[in-house]
N, CA, C and O of each residue as an XYZ file, in Angstrom:
904
protein
N       0.852     -1.177      0.000
C       0.000      0.000      0.000
C       0.891      1.231      0.000
O       1.781      1.356      0.842
N       0.658      2.138     -0.938
C       1.516      3.309     -1.112
C       0.667      4.571     -0.995
O      -0.350      4.707     -1.674
N       1.087      5.486     -0.138
C       0.411      6.778      0.010
C       1.161      7.825     -0.803
O       2.374      7.975     -0.658
N       0.443      8.545     -1.654
C       1.021      9.655     -2.406
C       0.410     10.934     -1.867
O      -0.772     11.206     -2.079
N       1.209     11.708     -1.180
C       0.719     12.949     -0.582
C       0.661     14.057     -1.624
O       1.587     14.242     -2.413
N      -0.454     14.791     -1.606
C      -0.657     15.958     -2.471
C      -0.404     15.649     -3.946
O       0.328     16.358     -4.636
N      -1.033     14.569     -4.405
C      -1.056     14.301     -5.839
C      -1.740     15.465     -6.552
O      -1.361     15.841     -7.661
N      -2.743     16.021     -5.904
C      -3.367     17.258     -6.361
C      -3.161     18.333     -5.300
O      -3.228     18.057     -4.103
N      -2.910     19.558     -5.748
C      -2.785     20.675     -4.818
C      -4.166     21.084     -4.302
O      -5.192     20.642     -4.818
N      -4.169     21.930     -3.284
C      -5.434     22.438     -2.733
C      -6.239     23.150     -3.820
O      -7.455     22.982     -3.912
N      -5.554     23.940     -4.636
C      -6.242     24.675     -5.705
C      -6.814     23.715     -6.753
O      -7.923     23.926     -7.245
N      -6.071     22.674     -7.094
C      -6.544     21.709     -8.078
C      -7.756     20.938     -7.567
O      -8.681     20.656     -8.329
N      -7.752     20.600     -6.290
C      -8.901     19.905     -5.695
C     -10.130     20.796     -5.746
O     -11.209     20.345     -6.130
N      -9.976     22.051     -5.364
C     -11.118     22.970     -5.354
C     -11.705     23.160     -6.749
O     -12.925     23.184     -6.912
N     -10.847     23.294     -7.749
C     -11.327     23.467     -9.115
C     -12.063     22.226     -9.593
O     -13.109     22.326    -10.235
N     -11.518     21.060     -9.283
C     -12.164     19.801     -9.659
C     -13.540     19.690     -9.015
O     -14.503     19.278     -9.662
N     -13.631     20.055     -7.752
C     -14.898     19.955     -7.048
C     -15.933     20.946     -7.577
O     -17.128     20.649     -7.599
N     -15.476     22.112     -8.000
C     -16.401     23.078     -8.589
C     -17.062     22.502     -9.843
O     -18.259     22.688    -10.064
N     -16.277     21.809    -10.651
C     -16.831     21.182    -11.858
C     -17.769     20.027    -11.490
O     -18.822     19.858    -12.105
N     -17.379     19.236    -10.485
C     -18.203     18.091    -10.094
C     -19.547     18.528     -9.528
O     -20.519     17.775     -9.583
N     -19.606     19.734     -8.988
C     -20.882     20.250     -8.474
C     -21.896     20.483     -9.594
O     -23.095     20.591     -9.334
N     -21.416     20.559    -10.847
C     -22.284     20.906    -11.970
C     -22.656     19.708    -12.846
O     -23.384     19.875    -13.825
N     -22.173     18.504    -12.519
C     -22.406     17.347    -13.396
C     -23.500     16.453    -12.816
O     -23.775     16.505    -11.617
N     -24.130     15.626    -13.668
C     -25.157     14.699    -13.167
C     -24.541     13.529    -12.416
O     -23.475     13.027    -12.772
N     -25.239     13.109    -11.371
C     -24.795     11.975    -10.557
C     -25.811     10.840    -10.665
O     -27.019     11.079    -10.702
N     -25.309      9.599    -10.717
C     -26.139      8.413    -10.866
C     -25.967      7.497     -9.669
O     -25.054      7.677     -8.863
N     -26.852      6.510     -9.559
C     -26.734      5.496     -8.517
C     -25.499      4.647     -8.792
O     -25.359      4.079     -9.875
N     -24.606      4.563     -7.812
C     -23.358      3.826     -7.984
C     -23.531      2.341     -8.230
O     -22.618      1.694     -8.743
N     -24.687      1.781     -7.876
C     -24.913      0.351     -8.102
C     -24.838      0.006     -9.590
O     -24.556     -1.136     -9.954
N     -25.091      0.998    -10.446
C     -25.117      0.735    -11.874
C     -23.776      0.337    -12.449
O     -23.720     -0.243    -13.533
N     -22.681      0.640    -11.741
C     -21.356      0.295    -12.241
C     -20.704     -0.845    -11.465
O     -19.589     -1.257    -11.785
N     -21.396     -1.357    -10.443
C     -20.840     -2.459     -9.655
C     -21.042     -3.777    -10.378
O     -22.055     -3.981    -11.047
N     -20.081     -4.664    -10.242
C     -20.139     -5.953    -10.922
C     -20.343     -7.076     -9.916
O     -19.739     -7.077     -8.844
N     -21.199     -8.035    -10.266
C     -21.380     -9.228     -9.441
C     -21.879     -8.917     -8.047
O     -22.801     -8.124     -7.859
N     -21.246     -9.564     -7.064
C     -21.675     -9.442     -5.676
C     -21.463     -8.045     -5.112
O     -22.095     -7.673     -4.123
N     -20.562     -7.254     -5.745
C     -20.273     -5.916     -5.223
C     -21.512     -5.034     -5.232
O     -21.651     -4.154     -4.384
N     -22.431     -5.264     -6.200
C     -23.637     -4.442     -6.300
C     -24.507     -4.563     -5.046
O     -25.236     -3.631     -4.704
N     -24.433     -5.702     -4.365
C     -25.264     -5.919     -3.183
C     -24.814     -5.080     -1.990
O     -25.596     -4.849     -1.068
N     -23.566     -4.624     -1.999
C     -23.041     -3.923     -0.825
C     -22.651     -2.477     -1.154
O     -22.039     -1.793     -0.334
N     -23.007     -2.020     -2.353
C     -22.608     -0.677     -2.789
C     -23.771      0.297     -2.660
O     -24.855      0.067     -3.197
N     -23.530      1.385     -1.942
C     -24.528      2.439     -1.786
C     -23.808      3.782     -1.835
O     -23.309      4.272     -0.821
N     -23.763      4.363     -3.021
C     -23.140      5.668     -3.183
C     -23.604      6.293     -4.490
O     -24.417      5.705     -5.202
N     -23.104      7.464     -4.807
C     -23.385      8.100     -6.077
C     -22.144      8.115     -6.937
O     -21.027      8.118     -6.422
N     -22.332      8.123     -8.262
C     -21.203      8.154     -9.173
C     -21.485      9.144    -10.296
O     -22.560      9.123    -10.897
N     -20.514     10.011    -10.576
C     -20.687     10.983    -11.654
C     -20.888     10.256    -12.975
O     -20.212      9.265    -13.253
N     -21.806     10.740    -13.780
C     -22.148     10.106    -15.059
C     -20.929     10.105    -15.983
O     -20.501     11.156    -16.461
N     -20.377      8.917    -16.229
C     -19.154      8.788    -17.030
C     -19.369      9.164    -18.487
O     -18.397      9.379    -19.211
N     -20.619      9.249    -18.938
C     -20.910      9.630    -20.315
C     -21.029     11.138    -20.491
O     -21.155     11.633    -21.611
N     -20.986     11.865    -19.381
C     -21.076     13.316    -19.436
C     -19.743     13.896    -19.937
O     -18.673     13.464    -19.506
N     -19.815     14.862    -20.836
C     -18.596     15.411    -21.452
C     -17.668     16.047    -20.424
O     -16.451     15.877    -20.499
N     -18.229     16.776    -19.468
C     -17.401     17.410    -18.438
C     -16.699     16.360    -17.586
O     -15.520     16.507    -17.261
N     -17.416     15.309    -17.228
C     -16.823     14.233    -16.435
C     -15.671     13.578    -17.193
O     -14.629     13.280    -16.609
N     -15.856     13.356    -18.480
C     -14.801     12.761    -19.300
C     -13.579     13.667    -19.365
O     -12.447     13.185    -19.327
N     -13.798     14.970    -19.462
C     -12.684     15.914    -19.495
C     -11.933     15.916    -18.163
O     -10.704     15.980    -18.135
N     -12.678     15.845    -17.070
C     -12.043     15.788    -15.751
C     -11.227     14.511    -15.590
O     -10.122     14.530    -15.047
N     -11.786     13.402    -16.070
C     -11.068     12.120    -15.994
C      -9.778     12.174    -16.803
O      -8.738     11.691    -16.355
N      -9.846     12.759    -17.990
C      -8.652     12.860    -18.831
C      -7.588     13.756    -18.203
O      -6.392     13.490    -18.321
N      -8.033     14.820    -17.534
C      -7.066     15.701    -16.872
C      -6.355     14.963    -15.737
O      -5.168     15.181    -15.496
N      -7.085     14.092    -15.043
C      -6.458     13.303    -13.983
C      -5.501     12.265    -14.567
O      -4.431     12.022    -14.008
N      -5.881     11.656    -15.680
C      -4.976     10.682    -16.317
C      -3.634     11.332    -16.648
O      -2.580     10.733    -16.432
N      -3.674     12.542    -17.166
C      -2.432     13.259    -17.478
C      -1.625     13.509    -16.204
O      -0.401     13.381    -16.197
N      -2.327     13.866    -15.130
C      -1.656     14.129    -13.852
C      -1.007     12.848    -13.313
O       0.108     12.881    -12.793
N      -1.707     11.733    -13.443
C      -1.172     10.469    -12.951
C       0.108     10.096    -13.689
O       1.069      9.619    -13.085
N       0.109     10.320    -15.005
C       1.279      9.969    -15.797
C       2.506     10.794    -15.460
O       3.631     10.385    -15.746
N       2.294     11.973    -14.844
C       3.391     12.850    -14.465
C       3.891     12.591    -13.050
O       4.891     13.176    -12.633
N       3.212     11.726    -12.310
C       3.557     11.484    -10.902
C       4.607     10.382    -10.807
O       4.312      9.211    -11.045
N       5.833     10.764    -10.459
C       6.947      9.820    -10.445
C       6.723      8.672     -9.454
O       7.057      7.524     -9.748
N       6.162      8.978     -8.291
C       5.969      7.939     -7.286
C       4.924      6.927     -7.732
O       5.067      5.729     -7.489
N       3.867      7.415     -8.389
C       2.837      6.515     -8.918
C       3.436      5.594     -9.980
O       3.232      4.381     -9.953
N       4.172      6.184    -10.908
C       4.786      5.387    -11.980
C       5.750      4.365    -11.388
O       5.802      3.223    -11.845
N       6.505      4.764    -10.385
C       7.463      3.862     -9.747
C       6.762      2.705     -9.041
O       7.217      1.563     -9.105
N       5.647      3.007     -8.366
C       4.944      1.982     -7.592
C       4.182      1.002     -8.462
O       4.086     -0.181     -8.136
N       3.639      1.493     -9.574
C       2.738      0.669    -10.389
C       3.393      0.178    -11.672
O       3.095     -0.928    -12.124
N       4.280      0.974    -12.270
C       4.808      0.708    -13.607
C       3.635      0.452    -14.556
O       3.527     -0.622    -15.148
N       2.755      1.457    -14.694
C       1.481      1.228    -15.389
C       1.637      0.981    -16.889
O       2.434      1.629    -17.567
N       0.860      0.033    -17.378
C       0.735     -0.239    -18.805
C      -0.576      0.343    -19.330
O      -0.616      0.938    -20.407
N      -1.656      0.162    -18.549
C      -2.958      0.732    -18.872
C      -3.575      1.288    -17.596
O      -3.400      0.732    -16.512
N      -4.307      2.404    -17.743
C      -4.999      3.009    -16.612
C      -6.456      3.249    -17.002
O      -6.736      3.868    -18.028
N      -7.367      2.761    -16.189
C      -8.791      2.975    -16.413
C      -9.119      4.441    -16.135
O      -8.653      4.990    -15.137
N      -9.913      5.089    -16.998
C     -10.278      6.483    -16.727
C     -10.888      6.631    -15.334
O     -11.804      5.887    -14.983
N     -10.400      7.571    -14.544
C     -10.896      7.724    -13.173
C     -12.415      7.909    -13.114
O     -13.011      8.580    -13.956
N     -13.016      7.300    -12.103
C     -14.445      7.433    -11.830
C     -14.608      8.247    -10.550
O     -13.860      8.062     -9.590
N     -15.577      9.139    -10.541
C     -15.794     10.011     -9.391
C     -16.975      9.485     -8.573
O     -18.069      9.287     -9.102
N     -16.740      9.263     -7.282
C     -17.842      8.786     -6.442
C     -18.098      9.736     -5.287
O     -17.242     10.526     -4.889
N     -19.314      9.626     -4.766
C     -19.773     10.519     -3.702
C     -20.549      9.701     -2.678
O     -21.460      8.950     -3.026
N     -20.179      9.857     -1.421
C     -20.886      9.196     -0.322
C     -21.526     10.268      0.542
O     -20.835     11.089      1.145
N     -22.848     10.254      0.597
C     -23.587     11.149      1.480
C     -23.930     10.397      2.775
O     -23.583      9.227      2.938
N     -24.601     11.075      3.667
C     -24.907     10.487      4.971
C     -25.653      9.158      4.816
O     -26.652      9.079      4.102
N     -25.160      8.120      5.490
C     -25.777      6.799      5.468
C     -25.270      5.897      4.353
O     -25.602      4.712      4.330
N     -24.468      6.432      3.419
C     -23.996      5.612      2.294
C     -22.672      4.935      2.632
O     -21.897      5.421      3.456
N     -22.434      3.806      1.976
C     -21.285      2.962      2.314
C     -20.987      2.031      1.141
O     -21.766      1.942      0.191
N     -19.869      1.352      1.218
C     -19.535      0.311      0.241
C     -18.940     -0.835      1.032
O     -17.802     -0.754      1.494
N     -19.707     -1.901      1.190
C     -19.285     -3.020      2.013
C     -18.084     -3.761      1.453
O     -17.588     -3.444      0.371
N     -17.630     -4.742      2.198
C     -16.430     -5.500      1.842
C     -16.583     -6.131      0.457
O     -17.572     -6.808      0.178
N     -15.597     -5.900     -0.401
C     -15.653     -6.412     -1.768
C     -14.243     -6.485     -2.350
O     -13.295     -5.951     -1.775
N     -14.121     -7.139     -3.473
C     -12.870     -7.166     -4.229
C     -13.166     -6.630     -5.621
O     -14.226     -6.906     -6.182
N     -12.239     -5.870     -6.177
C     -12.446     -5.286     -7.502
C     -12.387     -6.357     -8.582
O     -11.685     -7.358     -8.442
N     -13.129     -6.135     -9.655
C     -13.141     -7.081    -10.767
C     -11.726     -7.267    -11.308
O     -10.958     -6.310    -11.408
N     -11.392     -8.506    -11.656
C     -10.041     -8.808    -12.130
C      -9.786     -8.274    -13.530
O      -8.669     -7.871    -13.853
N     -10.829     -8.271    -14.364
C     -10.699     -7.824    -15.753
C     -11.784     -6.797    -16.034
O     -12.949     -7.006    -15.696
N     -11.398     -5.685    -16.655
C     -12.333     -4.605    -16.967
C     -12.169     -4.198    -18.428
O     -11.059     -4.191    -18.961
N     -13.282     -3.858    -19.066
C     -13.222     -3.349    -20.428
C     -13.091     -1.828    -20.391
O     -13.872     -1.145    -19.729
N     -12.101     -1.308    -21.105
C     -11.905      0.140    -21.139
C     -13.068      0.803    -21.867
O     -13.522      0.284    -22.887
N     -13.559      1.927    -21.374
C     -14.722      2.577    -21.981
C     -14.503      2.907    -23.461
O     -13.426      3.338    -23.870
N     -15.562      2.689    -24.247
C     -15.545      3.011    -25.683
C     -14.375      2.363    -26.407
O     -13.758      2.963    -27.287
N     -14.083      1.120    -26.017
C     -12.940      0.418    -26.591
C     -13.178     -1.084    -26.507
O     -13.990     -1.558    -25.713
N     -12.454     -1.821    -27.344
C     -12.488     -3.287    -27.241
C     -11.360     -3.793    -26.357
O     -11.265     -4.993    -26.099
N     -10.505     -2.893    -25.892
C      -9.378     -3.277    -25.047
C      -9.856     -3.631    -23.641
O     -10.838     -3.081    -23.141
N      -9.144     -4.553    -23.026
C      -9.436     -4.915    -21.647
C      -8.227     -4.612    -20.775
O      -7.100     -4.483    -21.253
N      -8.499     -4.503    -19.488
C      -7.468     -4.167    -18.513
C      -7.519     -5.185    -17.388
O      -8.594     -5.486    -16.869
N      -6.376     -5.713    -17.009
C      -6.278     -6.566    -15.820
C      -5.997     -5.652    -14.638
O      -4.998     -4.932    -14.641
N      -6.848     -5.668    -13.641
C      -6.680     -4.752    -12.508
C      -5.642     -5.311    -11.534
O      -5.932     -6.204    -10.738
N      -4.443     -4.773    -11.615
C      -3.380     -5.145    -10.676
C      -3.386     -4.255     -9.447
O      -3.236     -4.728     -8.321
N      -3.564     -2.949     -9.677
C      -3.551     -1.985     -8.582
C      -4.761     -1.071     -8.676
O      -5.184     -0.695     -9.769
N      -5.308     -0.721     -7.536
C      -6.400      0.248     -7.443
C      -5.870      1.507     -6.768
O      -4.918      1.451     -5.990
N      -6.494      2.638     -7.071
C      -6.081      3.877     -6.422
C      -7.298      4.727     -6.105
O      -8.177      4.913     -6.947
N      -7.341      5.238     -4.884
C      -8.361      6.187     -4.463
C      -7.702      7.536     -4.231
O      -6.778      7.658     -3.426
N      -8.181      8.541     -4.939
C      -7.722      9.917     -4.759
C      -8.792     10.652     -3.951
O      -9.931     10.782     -4.402
N      -8.437     11.119     -2.786
C      -9.399     11.747     -1.884
C      -9.592     13.215     -2.259
O      -8.625     13.960     -2.416
N     -10.858     13.617     -2.400
C     -11.193     14.981     -2.795
C     -11.899     15.754     -1.692
O     -12.253     16.918     -1.881
N     -12.109     15.124     -0.545
C     -12.711     15.779      0.622
C     -11.721     15.730      1.775
O     -11.021     14.735      1.962
N     -11.666     16.800      2.538
C     -10.819     16.824      3.724
C     -11.431     15.953      4.817
O     -12.654     15.822      4.876
N     -10.619     15.358      5.677
C     -11.148     14.481      6.733
C     -12.150     15.164      7.654
O     -13.037     14.515      8.209
N     -12.002     16.489      7.814
C     -12.916     17.186      8.724
C     -14.241     17.557      8.058
O     -15.102     18.162      8.697
N     -14.415     17.203      6.786
C     -15.663     17.502      6.091
C     -16.694     16.394      6.243
O     -17.862     16.587      5.905
N     -16.280     15.239      6.745
C     -17.220     14.130      6.876
C     -16.792     13.214      8.016
O     -15.612     13.109      8.348
N     -17.787     12.554      8.606
C     -17.543     11.558      9.650
C     -17.723     10.173      9.050
O     -18.584      9.971      8.193
N     -16.919      9.224      9.495
C     -16.950      7.886      8.902
C     -16.262      7.929      7.546
O     -15.383      8.760      7.317
N     -16.664      7.029      6.643
C     -16.130      7.061      5.290
C     -14.683      6.641      5.157
O     -14.037      6.973      4.163
N     -14.153      5.912      6.142
C     -12.762      5.453      6.035
C     -12.643      4.342      4.995
O     -13.523      3.488      4.884
N     -11.568      4.359      4.250
C     -11.235      3.248      3.371
C     -10.496      2.214      4.206
O      -9.445      2.501      4.779
N     -11.054      1.006      4.270
C     -10.454     -0.080      5.054
C      -9.940     -1.141      4.076
O     -10.710     -1.681      3.282
N      -8.644     -1.436      4.136
C      -8.028     -2.398      3.234
C      -7.473     -3.554      4.055
O      -6.715     -3.345      5.002
N      -7.847     -4.750      3.694
C      -7.328     -5.932      4.374
C      -5.980     -6.301      3.762
O      -5.877     -6.511      2.554
N      -4.941     -6.380      4.606
C      -3.603     -6.732      4.146
C      -3.085     -7.897      4.972
O      -3.725     -8.326      5.932
N      -1.927     -8.401      4.591
C      -1.324     -9.502      5.344
C      -0.910     -9.068      6.743
O      -0.630     -9.907      7.598
N      -0.871     -7.758      6.978
C      -0.512     -7.234      8.293
C      -1.743     -6.776      9.077
O      -1.624     -6.100     10.099
N      -2.927     -7.153      8.586
C      -4.164     -6.763      9.237
C      -4.854     -5.641      8.493
O      -4.390     -5.218      7.434
N      -5.955     -5.155      9.033
C      -6.717     -4.098      8.380
C      -5.992     -2.759      8.479
O      -5.494     -2.382      9.540
N      -5.943     -2.048      7.352
C      -5.350     -0.715      7.314
C      -6.471      0.303      7.077
O      -7.236      0.176      6.121
N      -6.564      1.295      7.937
C      -7.598      2.318      7.837
C      -6.996      3.570      7.201
O      -5.964      4.069      7.652
N      -7.650      4.074      6.147
C      -7.095      5.201      5.397
C      -8.121      6.329      5.330
O      -9.256      6.126      4.898
N      -7.711      7.508      5.758
C      -8.547      8.708      5.640
C      -7.612      9.926      5.595
O      -7.519     10.678      6.564
N      -6.928     10.111      4.469
C      -5.917     11.166      4.384
C      -6.505     12.519      3.994
O      -7.722     12.696      3.956
N      -5.623     13.461      3.708
C      -6.031     14.809      3.339
C      -6.578     14.835      1.914
O      -6.303     13.939      1.116
N      -7.351     15.868      1.607
C      -7.812     16.069      0.245
C      -6.601     16.299     -0.652
O      -5.702     17.068     -0.313
N      -6.586     15.625     -1.798
C      -5.447     15.703     -2.704
C      -4.484     14.551     -2.562
O      -3.643     14.333     -3.434
N      -4.594     13.794     -1.456
C      -3.762     12.607     -1.259
C      -4.396     11.399     -1.939
O      -5.615     11.332     -2.096
N      -3.565     10.456     -2.338
C      -4.050      9.232     -2.977
C      -3.402      8.024     -2.320
O      -2.277      8.101     -1.827
N      -4.118      6.916     -2.317
C      -3.566      5.661     -1.811
C      -3.696      4.597     -2.895
O      -4.755      4.436     -3.503
N      -2.599      3.874     -3.127
C      -2.551      2.793     -4.102
C      -2.488      1.477     -3.342
O      -1.728      1.347     -2.383
N      -3.281      0.506     -3.768
C      -3.330     -0.774     -3.068
C      -3.659     -1.881     -4.069
O      -4.220     -1.605     -5.129
N      -3.317     -3.127     -3.746
C      -3.585     -4.228     -4.678
C      -5.074     -4.387     -4.945
O      -5.873     -4.407     -4.009
N      -5.449     -4.499     -6.204
C      -6.865     -4.695     -6.544
C      -7.383     -6.032     -6.027
O      -8.589     -6.224     -5.880
N      -6.477     -6.938     -5.757
C      -6.862     -8.264     -5.266
C      -7.267     -8.259     -3.797
O      -7.790     -9.255     -3.298
N      -7.032     -7.149     -3.099
C      -7.321     -7.103     -1.663
C      -8.802     -6.830     -1.413
O      -9.451     -6.107     -2.169
N      -9.317     -7.411     -0.357
C     -10.655     -7.077      0.101
C     -10.611     -5.690      0.751
O      -9.695     -5.391      1.517
N     -11.587     -4.859      0.448
C     -11.603     -3.514      1.020
C     -13.035     -3.005      1.100
O     -13.942     -3.583      0.500
N     -13.232     -1.930      1.838
C     -14.568     -1.374      2.011
C     -14.465      0.100      2.372
O     -13.400      0.590      2.748
N     -15.589      0.799      2.251
C     -15.716      2.175      2.731
C     -16.763      2.155      3.830
O     -17.908      1.768      3.596
N     -16.375      2.570      5.024
C     -17.308      2.534      6.147
C     -18.412      3.571      5.947
O     -18.214      4.539      5.213
N     -19.575      3.388      6.586
C     -20.690      4.320      6.394
C     -20.316      5.762      6.752
O     -19.662      6.013      7.764
N     -20.739      6.690      5.916
C     -20.591      8.108      6.225
C     -21.734      8.501      7.155
O     -22.903      8.332      6.808
N     -21.407      9.017      8.317
C     -22.432      9.352      9.301
C     -22.820     10.829      9.254
O     -23.875     11.210      9.761
N     -21.969     11.662      8.646
C     -22.319     13.068      8.423
C     -21.376     13.641      7.373
O     -20.253     13.167      7.203
N     -21.851     14.674      6.669
C     -21.031     15.291      5.644
C     -21.066     14.521      4.331
O     -21.911     13.649      4.132
N     -20.139     14.853      3.441
C     -20.053     14.231      2.117
C     -18.602     13.872      1.829
O     -17.692     14.673      2.045
N     -18.404     12.661      1.339
C     -17.065     12.168      0.984
C     -16.973     12.071     -0.536
O     -17.737     11.330     -1.154
N     -16.048     12.811     -1.145
C     -15.813     12.769     -2.582
C     -14.457     12.137     -2.858
O     -13.491     12.363     -2.130
N     -14.402     11.343     -3.921
C     -13.136     10.709     -4.281
C     -13.149     10.342     -5.762
O     -14.202     10.297     -6.397
N     -11.965     10.082     -6.294
C     -11.811      9.550     -7.644
C     -11.106      8.210     -7.527
O     -10.094      8.092     -6.835
N     -11.637      7.206     -8.199
C     -11.034      5.878     -8.121
C     -10.611      5.441     -9.520
O     -11.222      5.818    -10.520
N      -9.560      4.644     -9.564
C      -9.126      4.089    -10.842
C      -8.427      2.762    -10.606
O      -8.097      2.397     -9.477
N      -8.211      2.047    -11.714
C      -7.554      0.742    -11.670
C      -6.463      0.728    -12.726
O      -6.606      1.335    -13.787
N      -5.370      0.031    -12.430
C      -4.216      0.062    -13.310
C      -3.671     -1.337    -13.566
O      -3.582     -2.168    -12.662
N      -3.313     -1.568    -14.807
C      -2.617     -2.793    -15.175
C      -1.139     -2.475    -15.252
O      -0.733     -1.538    -15.940
N      -0.340     -3.247    -14.551
C       1.094     -3.002    -14.500
C       1.821     -3.741    -15.618
O       1.369     -4.786    -16.084
N       2.946     -3.187    -16.037
C       3.819     -3.898    -16.962
C       4.438     -5.118    -16.298
O       4.846     -6.063    -16.973
N       4.506     -5.091    -14.955
C       5.090     -6.196    -14.184
C       3.968     -6.822    -13.355
O       3.622     -6.288    -12.301
N       3.397     -7.929    -13.799
C       2.231     -8.490    -13.107
C       2.547     -9.140    -11.766
O       1.658     -9.260    -10.923
N       3.779     -9.560    -11.550
C       4.140    -10.225    -10.300
C       4.221     -9.196     -9.170
O       5.060     -8.296     -9.203
N       3.352     -9.333     -8.179
C       3.260     -8.344     -7.100
C       4.572     -8.214     -6.343
O       5.019     -7.101     -6.066
N       5.196     -9.340     -6.005
C       6.431     -9.307     -5.215
C       7.557     -8.631     -5.992
O       8.292     -7.815     -5.436
N       7.694     -8.965     -7.267
C       8.731     -8.343     -8.094
C       8.475     -6.846     -8.218
O       9.409     -6.045     -8.165
N       7.217     -6.472     -8.382
C       6.875     -5.062     -8.506
C       7.220     -4.288     -7.233
O       7.695     -3.154     -7.302
N       6.985     -4.894     -6.087
C       7.315     -4.253     -4.819
C       8.818     -4.070     -4.678
O       9.281     -3.034     -4.201
N       9.587     -5.085     -5.095
C      11.045     -4.984     -5.016
C      11.571     -3.900     -5.958
O      12.492     -3.163     -5.607
N      10.985     -3.806     -7.152
C      11.393     -2.774     -8.095
C      11.088     -1.381     -7.552
O      11.877     -0.453     -7.727
N       9.946     -1.240     -6.896
C       9.589      0.036     -6.292
C      10.594      0.419     -5.215
O      11.048      1.561     -5.159
N      10.938     -0.537     -4.364
C      11.908     -0.266     -3.297
C      13.275      0.097     -3.882
O      13.941      1.013     -3.399
N      13.682     -0.625     -4.921
C      14.961     -0.341     -5.565
C      14.967      1.063     -6.168
O      15.926      1.815     -5.994
N      13.897      1.410     -6.875
C      13.830      2.720     -7.515
C      13.809      3.838     -6.487
O      14.460      4.864     -6.688
N      13.078      3.669     -5.391
C      13.039      4.703     -4.362
C      14.407      4.926     -3.734
O      14.765      6.054     -3.395
N      15.164      3.855     -3.580
C      16.525      3.992     -3.045
C      17.444      4.686     -4.045
O      18.295      5.487     -3.658
N      17.272      4.379     -5.327
C      18.067      5.063     -6.352
C      17.775      6.557     -6.336
O      18.688      7.375     -6.447
N      16.482      6.917     -6.198
C      16.122      8.327     -6.182
C      16.755      9.055     -4.998
O      17.155     10.213     -5.122
N      16.846      8.384     -3.857
C      17.484      8.992     -2.692
C      18.976      9.185     -2.928
O      19.542     10.207     -2.542
N      19.611      8.203     -3.561
C      21.046      8.295     -3.833
C      21.349      9.403     -4.839
O      22.409     10.026     -4.781
N      20.408      9.647     -5.768
C      20.613     10.697     -6.768
C      20.769     12.072     -6.130
O      21.445     12.946     -6.673
N      20.137     12.256     -4.975
C      20.217     13.548     -4.295
C      21.467     13.681     -3.438
O      21.714     14.732     -2.845
N      22.253     12.611     -3.375
C      23.491     12.611     -2.579
C      24.679     12.848     -3.523
O      25.048     11.975     -4.309
N      25.256     14.024     -3.430
C      26.326     14.404     -4.347
C      27.583     13.557     -4.187
O      28.429     13.531     -5.082
N      27.714     12.863     -3.054
C      28.934     12.078     -2.811
C      28.877     10.684     -3.437
O      29.881      9.972     -3.438
N      27.710     10.281     -3.973
C      27.584      8.954     -4.589
C      28.206      8.997     -5.984
O      27.831      9.838     -6.801
N      29.146      8.107     -6.262
C      29.805      8.113     -7.576
C      28.820      7.822     -8.704
O      27.896      7.025     -8.543
N      29.027      8.475     -9.843
C      28.171      8.270    -11.013
C      28.189      6.807    -11.443
O      27.161      6.281    -11.871
N      29.327      6.147    -11.338
C      29.446      4.746    -11.768
C      28.520      3.842    -10.952
O      27.962      2.881    -11.482
N      28.358      4.148     -9.671
C      27.477      3.348     -8.820
C      26.022      3.540     -9.235
O      25.258      2.576     -9.281
N      25.638      4.772     -9.534
C      24.274      5.038     -9.975
C      24.003      4.381    -11.329
O      22.924      3.829    -11.547
N      24.971      4.439    -12.227
C      24.811      3.784    -13.527
C      24.604      2.292    -13.365
O      23.789      1.697    -14.070
N      25.338      1.679    -12.438
C      25.213      0.248    -12.199
C      23.823     -0.108    -11.666
O      23.220     -1.097    -12.083
N      23.327      0.712    -10.741
C      22.001      0.460    -10.181
C      20.907      0.655    -11.230
O      19.949     -0.115    -11.281
N      21.051      1.681    -12.062
C      20.096      1.886    -13.149
C      20.124      0.714    -14.127
O      19.084      0.289    -14.629
N      21.297      0.208    -14.386
C      21.450     -0.946    -15.277
C      20.670     -2.140    -14.728
O      19.944     -2.813    -15.460
N      20.831     -2.390    -13.433
C      20.124     -3.507    -12.793
C      18.616     -3.284    -12.831
O      17.855     -4.186    -13.181
N      18.194     -2.081    -12.471
C      16.762     -1.768    -12.388
C      16.066     -1.960    -13.733
O      15.046     -2.645    -13.817
N      16.605     -1.370    -14.761
C      15.937     -1.432    -16.062
C      16.008     -2.825    -16.684
O      15.095     -3.224    -17.407
N      17.058     -3.553    -16.417
C      17.117     -4.923    -16.937
C      16.175     -5.860    -16.191
O      15.693     -6.836    -16.765
N      15.906     -5.574    -14.912
C      14.900     -6.349    -14.193
C      13.515     -6.077    -14.757
O      12.716     -7.001    -14.907
N      13.220     -4.809    -15.073
C      11.938     -4.501    -15.719
C      11.846     -5.207    -17.074
O      10.808     -5.767    -17.425
N      12.939     -5.171    -17.820
C      12.959     -5.815    -19.134
C      12.669     -7.322    -19.000
O      11.976     -7.904    -19.834
N      13.195     -7.926    -17.968
C      13.027     -9.360    -17.768
C      11.621     -9.718    -17.323
O      11.086    -10.746    -17.738
N      11.010     -8.885    -16.484
C       9.746     -9.262    -15.850
C       8.512     -8.587    -16.451
O       7.390     -8.919    -16.067
N       8.689     -7.657    -17.376
C       7.526     -6.975    -17.944
C       6.789     -7.863    -18.947
O       7.390     -8.643    -19.685
N       5.470     -7.713    -18.942
C       4.597     -8.483    -19.823
C       3.608     -7.511    -20.465
O       3.012     -6.688    -19.770
N       3.428     -7.598    -21.786
C       2.486     -6.723    -22.490
C       1.421     -7.562    -23.178
O       0.529     -7.017    -23.828
C-alpha cells in the first residue's frame, strides 16, 4: 500500500470539485459488478457526461506525471478515473475489484493489478467514510487529506465505512502493471526509491548510480509483460 501525498494541490482539488458540483450523478450500483452491487450504496458521476470525461482525462495526465505513482505501479494501462460521492448513510461493504475490466468506448481490456483512491474531501468535512483495506498485516484504515491518494492491490478485500455526516468525494481508478508479479513489482519500487534517494546525494559516484540503473531497467525488461 503506497500513500502519495498531495497528488493534487489544494487549488486543483477545489477546481475539480467546482466542476463536479455541476455534473449529473447516478446510482453507484449501476457500475458495480457481481456481488459488489449488493453492498454498494453511493453516487457516481455520469461517465458519459462530457465534463466528467474531461475531468477524468485531466487526472490521467496528472497520474502519468507522478513519479511515485509510476514507480509503484509501472502502469501499462490506466482505467479512466471514476468520481464517487458518499452522502450520509452511504457505504460500500467488503468487496474485491473485478479482475478484468473493459476500457470505456474500446475493445481493449485491462487486468486490474492496482487500485487507487484519490481523496477529494478533507477528513474534517465528513464523519466515517474510512477506506479499510485488508492486508497480510491486518486491516489498514485510510482517511488522508484532500489531494492525497492511496494505491493498493486490486486483489485485496476492502470497504468504505458508512458516512455518518457530511459528504465524501473521491476519484477511483484501476491500473494494469507492466510487471504483473506483485512481489517483483514491490522490489522494483523499493529499488527505484533507493536510487532516487542516492541521486540527491552528491557524494555517490556516477558509476554506482549507472550500475544500479542498469540492474533496475534490466529487471523490468526481464519481468515486464504486455
